[in-house]
C-alpha positions in Angstrom: 109.4 61.6 64.8 107.2 64.3 62.7 107.3 67.8 64.2 104.5 70.2 62.9 102.9 73.9 64.1 100.0 73.3 66.0 98.4 76.8 64.6 99.7 79.0 62.1 101.0 81.4 64.5 101.7 78.6 67.0 104.9 76.6 68.2 106.0 73.7 66.4 105.3 70.4 68.8 106.3 66.5 67.8 103.2 64.7 66.6 103.2 62.6 69.5 103.5 64.5 72.8 104.7 62.6 76.4 102.2 63.0 79.0 103.8 63.0 82.4 100.5 62.8 84.3 102.0 59.5 86.4 105.7 60.2 86.4 106.0 61.2 89.8 105.3 57.1 90.5 108.7 56.1 89.0 112.5 56.1 90.7 114.6 59.1 89.4 116.6 56.6 87.2 113.2 55.6 85.6 112.2 58.7 84.8 115.6 60.1 83.6 115.4 57.4 81.0 112.0 57.9 79.9 112.9 61.7 79.0 115.9 60.7 77.3 114.2 57.7 75.6 111.2 60.2 74.5 113.9 62.7 73.0 115.7 60.2 71.2 112.4 58.8 69.2 111.8 62.5 68.7 108.9 62.9 71.0 110.2 66.0 72.2 107.2 67.9 73.8 106.1 67.0 77.3 102.9 68.0 78.5 102.6 68.8 82.2 99.7 70.9 84.6 100.7 72.2 87.9 98.3 69.8 89.7 99.6 66.2 88.2 101.0 64.2 91.0 99.6 66.4 93.8 101.7 69.3 92.4 104.9 67.3 92.3 104.8 66.2 88.7 106.9 69.5 87.1 109.0 69.4 90.4 110.5 65.6 89.8 110.5 66.6 86.0 112.7 69.4 86.4 115.2 67.7 88.7 116.5 65.6 86.0 116.3 69.1 83.3 118.3 70.6 85.9 120.8 67.6 86.3 120.8 67.4 82.6 121.4 71.3 81.3 121.5 70.3 77.6 118.1 69.0 77.5 116.6 72.5 78.1 117.2 73.5 74.3 115.8 69.9 73.5 112.6 70.2 74.8 109.3 71.9 74.6 106.9 72.6 77.8 103.4 72.5 77.9 101.8 73.0 81.1 98.0 74.0 82.5 96.8 76.1 85.3 93.3 77.0 87.0 92.7 74.1 88.9 93.1 74.1 92.6 93.3 70.8 94.7 92.8 70.2 98.4 96.5 69.2 99.2 98.8 68.9 102.2 101.4 71.0 99.5 98.8 74.0 99.2 96.6 76.1 101.6 93.5 75.2 99.7 90.2 74.3 102.0 88.4 73.5 99.1 88.9 72.3 95.7 87.9 74.9 93.1 88.8 76.8 89.4 91.0 79.8 90.2 91.5 81.6 86.3 92.0 84.9 88.0 95.1 87.0 86.5 97.0 86.7 89.8 96.5 83.4 89.8 97.5 82.5 86.3 100.4 84.7 86.7 101.8 82.9 89.9 101.2 79.5 88.6 103.3 80.3 85.1 105.9 81.4 87.3 106.3 78.4 89.9 105.9 75.9 86.8 109.3 77.6 85.4 110.8 77.1 88.7 109.5 73.6 89.2 110.6 72.3 85.7 113.8 74.7 85.3 113.2 75.9 82.0 113.5 80.0 81.3 109.9 79.7 79.4 106.7 77.8 78.8 106.1 77.1 75.5 102.5 76.7 75.7 100.4 77.7 78.9 96.9 76.1 78.7 93.7 77.2 80.9 93.0 73.5 82.2 89.6 73.8 82.7 87.0 76.4 82.0 86.0 78.3 85.4 82.0 78.8 85.3 83.2 82.4 87.4 86.2 83.2 84.9 86.6 86.6 83.2 87.9 86.5 80.2 89.1 89.9 80.2 91.6 88.9 83.5 92.5 85.5 81.7 93.3 87.8 78.6 95.4 90.3 80.4 97.3 87.5 82.1 98.3 85.9 79.1 99.5 89.3 78.0 101.8 90.2 80.3 103.2 86.7 80.9 103.8 86.9 76.9 105.1 90.2 76.8 107.9 89.0 80.0 108.9 86.6 77.7 107.7 84.2 80.0 105.0 82.2 78.1 105.5 81.9 74.4 101.9 81.1 73.1 98.9 80.6 75.4 95.4 78.1 75.0 93.0 76.1 76.5 91.8 72.9 77.4 88.4 71.1 77.9 86.9 74.2 76.3 83.5 74.0 74.6 83.6 75.8 71.0 81.7 78.5 72.5 83.9 79.3 75.5 87.1 78.8 73.0 85.3 81.3 70.8 84.3 83.7 73.5 87.9 83.7 75.2 89.5 84.1 72.0 87.5 87.6 71.1 88.9 89.1 74.6 92.7 87.7 73.6 94.7 89.6 71.5 97.1 86.4 71.5 95.8 83.6 69.2 94.7 80.3 71.5 97.0 77.9 69.9 95.2 75.0 70.7 92.3 73.3 72.9 93.3 70.1 75.0 90.4 67.9 74.6 89.7 64.1 75.4 89.5 62.4 71.7 89.9 58.6 70.6 88.5 56.3 68.6 86.2 55.9 71.6 85.5 59.3 72.5 85.0 61.4 69.3 81.9 63.6 70.1 84.3 66.7 69.6 84.5 65.7 65.7 80.8 66.2 65.8 79.6 68.6 68.3 81.7 72.2 66.5 84.8 71.5 68.7 87.1 70.6 66.2 85.2 72.7 63.2 86.0 76.1 65.6 89.3 74.6 66.1 89.9 74.4 62.4 88.4 78.2 62.1 91.2 79.8 63.7 93.9 77.6 62.1 94.5 75.5 65.5 94.5 71.8 65.8 93.0 69.9 68.8 96.0 68.3 71.5 94.0 65.3 72.5 94.2 63.5 75.9 93.9 59.6 76.6 94.1 59.2 72.8 94.1 55.3 73.6 90.5 56.0 75.1 91.9 55.2 78.9 93.0 51.7 78.0 89.2 50.7 76.7 90.9 49.1 73.6 92.4 46.2 76.6 88.3 45.1 77.1 87.7 42.0 75.5 85.9 42.7 72.6 87.4 45.7 71.6 90.6 44.3 71.9 89.6 41.2 69.7 88.6 43.4 66.7 91.4 45.8 66.9 93.9 42.9 67.2 92.2 41.7 64.1 93.0 45.2 62.3 96.3 45.4 63.4 97.5 42.2 62.1 96.3 43.3 58.6 98.7 46.3 59.3 101.6 44.5 60.9 100.9 46.4 63.9 100.1 46.8 67.7 96.3 48.1 68.7 97.8 50.9 70.3 99.7 51.8 67.4 96.5 51.8 65.2 94.4 54.1 67.6 97.0 56.5 67.4 97.5 56.0 63.5 93.5 56.8 63.4 94.2 60.1 65.5 97.2 61.0 63.1 
């Protein structure tokens, strides 16, 4: 698996990243096998968020890391913060965004504890907060980077103008914008989102790269299978190859 830098001043990540959104639903033994198999195939970068699995994915992933300490130096960890869900694990009365300096710092520190690593390779703001204060976000980024707790920062689901706005205030480069992009969701190629990332020497990070299962729909599957057969591949491989 090829690794490459996602920004001229950013980290080197595996080109395919393992998203752990639903990994809390499998037994420990399966989770351990998933992590080891990913690393063995060169997929060493793992995408988390504090809220995944009702605030449990980071912790269950971390249980494997703590029991296999040698894995810490073999992986790159990406996680996200800024959303507060109503949960039995949190004292939140209403679902809302929180991109205050205090919450970003506290969330990053909790993610470090949950996952059992010494640093986060990339910390992303999960979604744009309509009330966000870019100066406060930038200050949180600066503190976390100065303390060595976060190596690189970025955003997720930001529009091109929101990306530009936050970058103006941040002394640290925003190394990526994690966006939904696939053959079935390609607006970012035309609406300026990718253009702005290229302007800043950054790469997008794709979520739902297979289109959320849309390729299983009858018409799409029939056409994809037809094309995939010409390349001796599966439809999923074809969709990933299109993105890569």
